[in-house]
VOGU-3710 file (C-alpha; in Angstrom, 3 decimals, decimal comma):
1> msdpednlsv> -90,125/90,199/166,565  -89,060/92,745/169,030  -85,543/93,054/169,958  -85,558/92,529/173,674  -83,111/95,500/174,069  -85,897/97,791/172,985  -87,821/97,934/176,449  -86,590/97,315/179,653  -89,198/96,161/181,562  -91,273/94,220/179,625
11> apivgaddpr> -90,482/90,678/177,706  -89,770/90,417/174,059  -92,247/88,704/171,848  -89,942/85,873/170,480  -92,610/82,910/170,035  -92,388/79,442/171,035  -89,406/78,244/168,613  -86,724/81,129/170,443  -84,045/79,050/172,483  -84,124/81,936/175,287
21> hftdsgieie> -86,132/82,175/178,454  -87,150/86,014/179,613  -89,124/86,839/182,912  -91,880/89,131/182,373  -89,709/91,477/182,660  -88,069/90,992/179,700  -84,772/89,884/181,919  -82,938/87,173/179,854  -82,159/84,093/181,669  -78,874/82,233/181,548
31> plygesdlpe> -78,856/78,541/181,382  -76,299/79,105/184,574  -75,534/81,601/186,949  -71,994/81,339/188,634  -69,949/83,835/191,076  -69,158/86,273/188,297  -72,821/87,001/187,998  -73,285/88,448/191,109  -72,741/92,202/191,686  -69,477/93,862/192,316
41> qldlgepgaf> -71,052/95,446/195,642  -73,649/92,871/197,065  -75,284/95,268/199,159  -76,558/92,936/201,680  -76,167/94,159/205,030  -77,777/91,977/208,051  -81,754/91,681/207,937  -83,302/94,285/210,064  -80,919/96,836/209,495  -80,481/99,301/206,365
51> pytrgvhrem> -80,904/98,767/203,512  -82,786/95,773/204,375  -82,612/93,561/201,535  -82,560/90,450/203,776  -85,477/91,805/205,552  -87,505/94,497/208,114  -86,997/92,250/211,125  -83,433/90,506/212,591  -85,581/86,777/213,170  -88,215/87,318/210,814
61> yrkqtwtmrq> -90,583/84,238/210,586  -88,514/82,661/213,589  -89,284/85,146/215,752  -93,346/85,447/215,057  -95,354/83,929/211,610  -96,291/86,380/208,923  -100,189/87,468/209,679  -102,349/85,129/207,383  -105,014/87,922/206,357  -107,474/86,309/204,479
71> yagyasakes> -109,257/88,660/202,304  -112,907/88,474/203,036  -116,587/90,245/202,411  -119,735/90,034/200,400  -123,457/90,633/200,538  -124,279/91,928/203,604  -122,539/92,901/206,866  -124,194/90,417/208,902  -123,049/87,168/206,222  -119,131/89,116/206,006
81> neryryllsk> -119,332/89,123/210,050  -119,917/85,375/209,679  -117,477/84,968/207,364  -114,705/86,898/209,247  -115,973/84,984/212,747  -115,322/81,365/210,368  -112,265/82,435/209,510  -110,519/83,605/213,098  -112,075/79,854/214,419  -109,724/78,399/211,369
91> gstglsmafd> -106,383/79,939/212,554  -106,692/83,289/210,202  -104,672/85,810/212,463  -106,028/89,032/210,617  -109,152/90,305/208,933  -109,494/92,094/205,220  -112,440/93,420/204,363  -113,414/92,987/200,907  -116,155/95,835/199,822  -118,559/96,234/197,033
101> lptqlgldsd> -118,304/98,608/194,154  -120,778/101,114/195,332  -118,861/101,496/198,678  -115,747/101,649/196,798  -117,186/104,353/194,853  -118,751/106,397/197,739  -122,152/105,689/196,268  -124,767/103,746/198,855  -126,967/101,289/197,955  -129,962/102,841/197,406
111> nprclgevgr> -128,125/104,645/194,098  -129,989/103,878/191,092  -126,181/103,639/189,639  -125,763/101,025/192,184  -128,520/98,411/190,942  -127,197/94,925/190,390  -123,739/95,445/192,535  -124,521/95,961/195,702  -122,978/93,304/197,846  -121,031/91,431/194,715
121> tgvaidtidd> -117,429/92,209/195,387  -117,461/92,310/198,852  -119,645/93,700/201,540  -121,687/97,014/201,193  -121,192/99,377/204,152  -123,156/102,213/204,106  -123,867/103,415/207,606  -122,521/102,702/211,397  -125,079/100,605/211,693  -123,403/97,943/208,767
131> mrtafdgipl> -119,541/98,759/210,304  -121,007/97,436/213,677  -122,756/94,510/212,425  -119,706/93,283/210,096  -118,017/93,398/213,620  -120,396/92,265/216,206  -118,710/89,697/219,043  -114,908/90,678/217,290  -112,856/92,760/219,840  -111,236/95,400/217,979
141> nevstsmtin> -108,566/95,625/220,673  -107,462/91,457/219,520  -107,890/91,919/215,593  -105,662/93,829/213,317  -108,440/94,987/210,098  -106,943/95,412/206,333  -109,675/97,673/204,342  -109,684/97,266/200,574  -110,294/101,061/200,304  -109,431/103,897/198,298
151> apaaclllly> -111,208/107,193/197,628  -113,941/106,850/200,960  -111,068/105,424/202,649  -111,509/108,383/205,218  -114,886/107,294/206,114  -114,382/103,596/206,756  -111,357/104,280/208,824  -113,759/106,615/211,204  -117,055/104,441/210,592  -114,098/101,493/212,077
161> elvgeeqgvp> -112,744/104,282/214,525  -116,692/104,981/216,260  -117,516/101,132/216,701  -114,043/100,647/218,401  -114,980/103,556/221,138  -118,840/101,714/221,206  -117,082/98,659/222,037  -114,455/100,317/224,487  -111,300/100,261/222,785  -109,538/103,386/222,904
171> sellrgttqn> -108,404/104,501/219,360  -104,587/104,008/220,253  -105,234/100,634/220,265  -106,545/100,148/216,779  -104,244/98,261/214,598  -104,921/97,559/210,339  -104,548/99,273/207,326  -106,636/101,307/205,246  -105,516/100,779/201,426  -105,991/104,774/201,207
181> dvlkeyiarg> -103,972/104,734/197,048  -105,985/106,719/194,579  -103,217/107,061/192,421  -103,540/103,689/191,301  -107,279/103,971/191,052  -106,491/106,328/188,367  -103,762/104,061/186,212  -105,138/100,536/187,225  -108,701/100,147/188,395  -111,061/103,377/188,051
191> nyiyppvptm> -112,375/103,290/191,108  -111,731/107,150/192,288  -114,358/109,936/193,159  -112,411/113,413/193,341  -109,505/114,712/190,848  -106,225/114,351/192,076  -105,306/117,510/194,510  -108,532/117,033/197,106  -107,618/113,384/197,013  -104,236/113,738/197,875
201> rlttdlfryc> -105,427/116,503/200,477  -107,591/113,333/201,994  -104,699/111,320/201,914  -102,365/113,531/203,828  -105,158/114,282/206,276  -105,883/110,676/207,351  -101,595/110,587/207,702  -101,990/113,288/209,932  -105,157/112,354/212,263  -103,547/108,558/212,650
211> hervpkwnti> -100,284/110,246/213,706  -102,461/111,954/216,254  -105,448/109,954/217,193  -104,589/106,047/215,565  -100,841/105,749/215,868  -100,925/102,204/215,350  -102,776/102,676/211,809  -100,815/101,961/208,958  -102,127/105,061/207,092  -102,032/103,435/203,643
221> sisgyhfrek> -101,209/100,655/201,708  -99,157/101,817/198,294  -100,202/99,069/196,137  -98,413/97,716/193,262  -101,218/94,576/193,403  -103,783/96,312/190,805  -100,531/97,494/188,342  -99,702/93,543/187,857  -103,547/92,700/188,076  -104,121/94,713/184,667
231> gcsavqevaf> -100,616/93,329/182,968  -97,267/95,453/183,897  -93,978/93,355/184,331  -92,505/92,648/187,831  -90,014/95,415/186,917  -93,126/97,907/186,349  -94,475/96,843/189,793  -91,501/97,818/191,678  -91,013/101,295/189,773  -94,449/102,240/189,551
241> tlssgiayvq> -95,420/101,352/192,968  -92,140/102,889/194,459  -93,127/106,333/191,937  -96,386/106,371/194,157  -94,765/106,222/197,345  -92,587/108,977/196,394  -95,646/111,229/195,533  -97,271/110,338/198,716  -94,553/111,220/200,683  -93,688/114,351/198,914
251> aaietgldvn> -97,483/115,234/199,456  -96,987/114,962/202,922  -94,075/116,786/203,753  -95,264/119,632/201,950  -98,400/119,326/204,460  -95,788/120,249/207,153  -95,695/116,867/208,162  -92,155/115,040/209,355  -91,045/112,064/207,257  -89,690/110,678/210,641
261> dfaprlafff> -93,068/110,692/211,967  -95,300/109,312/209,073  -93,214/107,410/207,151  -93,494/104,158/209,855  -96,877/103,537/208,947  -96,376/103,771/205,527  -97,369/99,988/203,884  -97,274/98,928/200,657  -99,169/96,036/198,778  -97,658/93,685/196,119
271> nghnnvfqev> -98,805/90,676/193,753  -97,601/87,466/193,958  -96,904/85,498/190,726  -95,828/82,396/189,258  -91,846/82,853/188,850  -90,830/82,271/192,068  -87,221/83,530/191,467  -88,368/86,847/190,284  -90,517/86,891/192,574  -88,341/86,687/195,400
281> akfraarrmw> -85,776/88,977/194,359  -88,450/91,617/193,637  -89,210/92,173/197,133  -85,822/92,333/198,077  -84,922/95,100/195,823  -88,030/96,825/196,283  -86,980/96,848/200,097  -83,449/98,098/199,424  -84,831/100,843/196,875  -86,983/101,839/199,016
291> ahimrdrfga> -84,559/102,359/202,175  -82,248/104,525/199,786  -84,692/106,600/198,515  -86,092/107,693/202,004  -83,099/108,154/203,156  -80,703/109,643/200,211  -84,117/111,581/198,621  -86,080/112,459/202,050  -83,725/112,344/204,609  -85,775/109,985/206,920
301> tnpkatmlrf> -83,184/109,460/209,611  -85,691/107,442/211,937  -84,866/103,505/211,001  -88,538/102,647/210,974  -89,284/105,483/208,265  -86,970/103,714/205,839  -88,199/100,676/206,017  -90,789/98,916/203,191  -93,312/96,688/205,000  -95,841/94,753/202,629
311> htqtggvtlt> -98,493/92,427/202,206  -98,819/89,984/199,541  -101,791/89,048/197,754  -101,048/85,886/195,310  -102,310/86,912/192,117  -105,569/87,228/190,862  -105,054/87,486/187,318  -102,863/83,971/187,234  -105,944/81,925/188,082  -107,710/80,372/185,486
321> aqqpennivr> -110,955/79,267/184,774  -109,983/75,940/183,106  -109,079/73,262/185,912  -109,578/75,527/188,652  -107,999/72,913/190,958  -104,468/73,530/189,035  -104,533/77,098/191,459  -103,951/75,587/194,522  -100,302/74,497/192,818  -100,348/78,173/191,696
331> valqgfaavc> -101,215/80,174/194,867  -98,600/77,471/196,791  -96,009/78,252/194,482  -96,575/82,550/195,198  -97,043/82,337/198,394  -93,578/80,385/199,093  -92,369/83,000/196,691  -94,051/85,865/198,983  -92,893/84,107/202,621  -88,930/84,079/200,808
341> ggtqslhtng> -88,793/87,106/199,766  -90,167/88,416/203,554  -93,202/89,692/203,331  -95,380/90,705/206,729  -98,732/89,525/205,736  -100,078/87,404/203,208  -103,712/86,711/201,341  -103,652/83,246/199,461  -106,354/83,108/196,859  -109,290/80,385/196,694
351> fdealalpte> -109,006/78,239/193,994  -112,100/78,811/192,822  -111,600/82,223/192,485  -111,284/82,902/188,290  -114,912/82,101/188,698  -116,705/83,368/191,735  -115,830/84,846/195,101  -114,206/82,293/197,141  -116,707/79,373/198,525  -116,109/78,387/202,688
361> haakialrtq> -114,238/75,344/201,542  -111,809/77,420/198,977  -111,112/79,807/201,461  -110,115/77,063/203,832  -107,540/75,357/201,576  -106,026/78,799/200,884  -105,709/79,570/204,612  -104,306/76,319/205,437  -102,266/76,466/202,327  -100,348/79,212/204,665
371> qilahesgas> -100,011/77,246/207,323  -98,443/74,519/205,259  -95,818/77,328/204,159  -95,484/78,195/207,770  -95,274/74,746/209,436  -93,797/72,351/206,838  -92,195/74,370/204,220  -88,974/75,398/206,096  -89,208/78,620/204,527  -89,753/80,334/208,248
381> dtvdpfagsy> -86,901/78,589/209,309  -84,152/80,773/208,235  -83,841/84,338/207,231  -83,900/85,309/203,692  -83,336/81,791/202,611  -81,985/82,886/198,767  -79,330/85,091/199,930  -76,397/84,820/197,885  -77,766/82,828/195,182  -75,845/83,351/192,289
391> fvesltdeie> -78,892/83,591/190,195  -81,194/85,625/192,811  -78,924/87,970/193,516  -78,138/89,052/189,954  -82,210/89,151/189,455  -82,000/91,460/192,454  -79,730/93,421/190,852  -80,989/93,693/187,601  -84,905/94,219/188,985  -83,590/97,449/190,667
401> araneliakv> -81,107/99,052/187,935  -84,312/98,707/185,477  -87,084/99,774/188,047  -84,641/103,179/188,863  -84,452/103,963/185,050  -88,165/103,835/185,186  -88,912/105,545/188,644  -86,325/108,659/186,579  -88,436/108,286/183,670  -91,781/109,152/185,957
411> delggsvnai> -89,753/111,861/187,859  -88,938/113,565/184,475  -92,581/113,959/184,282  -92,847/115,414/187,259  -93,768/112,424/189,509  -96,761/109,979/189,369  -99,575/112,533/189,566  -98,822/114,122/186,425  -97,582/110,929/184,936  -100,828/108,888/184,740
421> qfitgeides> -100,765/108,435/180,970  -97,176/107,396/181,074  -97,726/104,857/183,202  -100,862/103,912/181,934  -98,931/103,290/178,296  -96,214/101,102/180,082  -98,415/98,866/181,512  -100,804/98,191/178,817  -97,829/97,526/176,359  -96,980/94,874/178,982
431> awgyqeryrl> -100,349/93,695/178,834  -100,439/93,345/175,238  -97,114/91,422/175,639  -98,553/88,857/178,472  -101,563/88,047/176,069  -99,206/87,883/172,650  -96,766/85,446/174,496  -99,408/83,084/175,350  -100,780/82,923/171,932  -97,771/81,869/170,509
441> gqdivvgvnk> -97,464/79,342/172,937  -93,992/81,257/174,095  -95,482/81,355/177,631  -97,244/78,497/178,942  -100,283/78,169/181,320  -101,307/74,543/181,836  -104,755/73,829/180,962  -105,303/76,589/178,550  -102,772/76,590/175,893  -101,322/73,159/176,636
451> yeedeievpd> -102,602/70,191/178,489  -105,901/71,332/177,584  -109,274/69,002/178,503  -112,445/69,001/176,885  -114,543/68,546/179,897  -115,208/71,612/181,804  -114,590/71,429/185,434  -116,859/73,715/187,708  -116,888/73,255/191,118  -119,606/74,570/193,557
461> llrvdpesen> -119,501/77,797/193,664  -120,787/81,210/196,121  -123,629/82,889/194,845  -124,806/86,393/196,519  -128,550/85,739/196,613  -130,197/88,864/194,793  -131,928/89,486/197,525  -129,501/90,733/199,866  -129,119/93,617/197,960  -132,933/94,192/198,386
471> qqvtrlkefk> -132,718/94,012/201,990  -129,542/96,226/202,291  -131,396/98,879/200,284  -134,799/98,296/202,857  -131,997/98,833/205,942  -130,495/102,217/204,487  -134,512/103,802/203,995  -135,147/102,412/207,220  -131,910/103,821/208,997  -132,682/107,799/207,069
481> anrdqakvde> -136,204/107,800/208,052  -135,308/107,349/211,753  -132,874/109,963/212,528  -132,619/113,445/213,047  -132,702/114,937/209,097  -131,866/118,618/210,382  -128,719/117,367/212,118  -127,699/115,194/209,362  -127,900/118,375/207,220  -126,033/120,644/209,525
491> rleqlrtaar> -123,124/118,383/209,559  -123,336/117,996/205,728  -122,916/121,497/205,268  -120,242/121,756/208,176  -118,312/118,909/205,924  -118,746/121,172/202,835  -117,410/124,073/204,295  -114,311/122,429/205,860  -113,553/121,391/202,366  -113,513/124,724/200,930
501> gsdnllpaik> -111,010/125,515/203,400  -107,741/123,840/204,464  -108,367/122,512/207,834  -108,125/118,747/208,391  -111,049/116,945/207,295  -111,167/113,892/209,075  -113,207/115,449/212,035  -116,223/116,876/210,454  -116,453/113,827/208,465  -116,346/111,776/211,717
511> dalrdrasmg> -119,029/114,153/213,383  -121,692/113,406/210,395  -121,349/110,022/210,388  -121,487/109,987/213,832  -124,613/111,968/213,779  -125,558/109,129/211,306  -125,207/110,582/207,851  -124,738/107,765/204,893  -121,335/107,053/203,406  -122,470/108,252/200,340
521> evcgamqdvf> -123,842/111,279/201,867  -120,638/112,257/202,975  -118,389/111,494/199,998  -121,604/113,651/198,134  -120,929/116,519/200,383  -117,106/116,566/199,175  -117,687/115,859/195,885  -119,892/119,260/195,902  -116,845/121,351/196,262  -113,806/118,830/194,764
531> gkyqpnf> -115,973/117,377/191,887  -115,321/114,424/190,015  -112,047/113,121/188,437  -112,611/112,778/184,396  -109,392/111,128/182,620  -108,403/112,944/179,599  -106,870/110,321/177,845
//
């Protein structure tokens, strides 16, 4: 049996008979909380004012409901366009693009490595034609679009900007987010291309480009979501996400960018889990910590540069294939926690996502869940509804203290870029702990290790037609056959030259994409110069 004091960010393995209760972060939950459990100095402030514990806007959802941004995309650009239009017609207020694995890895659909993966986990975007089709009939000046894309983030942003130009939409009016957080790819997902140094260059080049040309664009979504999906605890999610943010801010400052100029466009992306009270406390603690980091460590004086604005997605890893309709309740609880914690936008998962990409039916229930939270739960009627709660304020303070200790350890190692092995090890320990607690019955998952049923429930599932991959590859080959190849070759060589130098890479990338280079060719040209990242652990 491990001692809960041994690790300040992972729950101890104590078995099902131990009477104590712990959060996944190892915080022991007392039977009753009272006034003595409140922090000595309750650093609340007012909503919309430093340190933003109570929210980044004074009136929060009484003035404007959070963005209901449902993550969607599969198969071809045409099929994804149909799903985007469907979601908008049902009341979704923002779009969120899911890309297939080849696109995430900067590979064209006709690459032999991609066989069987094209269009599976999201939409395949190889060319300007694909991006044009994905947003056919969707005015880019009227929607905000989040793109879950990292290593090739610059390419996808520029394709989106080119489509906007074709629609007559000035870049200054484009609104949305590129995830653009490759540190978490090294740690939690593996969808990276280049080593950290050129990757950080691409990231900060995008910061500068958007500051100059696309000022309403969120240049990065610093993601803890994937750390939690890999198995980290709530405390680890806060600590490692903010450590990534520190690394990006430092890298941008070192290139000569002013923190007060670029930091207001930084966004964050968190996971929503089932423990409502810990999740509410997590969001409140993260906001307060980031405000102090930006002011005290980086000297930010622009209030917007100290605000932590974030998107939440309900926890994919919490969804069960057993009794999948139970997931509707889990998603509702997770969404409720995100709203009570002050999220700026929210994606609610489909109940069938442990089995496949969500069907239209599941996607509609997920969206309706958000709408019920907005209009029927009461969570949006008042700002920071759990403020002053003995329990939640104690949790908020405890999460902050433990997360700060972890950040200090990352700092000692030279920051996130140099602490990848340490962070990965910590998350792996937490993931093992989750599994052990479920195995021993210390943690209950309804329908999995308690209240099981013999009969397997399998709802109707979304199945991607394998023929869609063949059609995508055919379209790509036709695209490449009907272009000025000499011009493409010239643009790619200009990009390689730019990569060897120090100028901002995005103008050269945009020229290549406009002149009909494919996304895979552009990423490949940069890889010729930068090389590939090879993990050493």
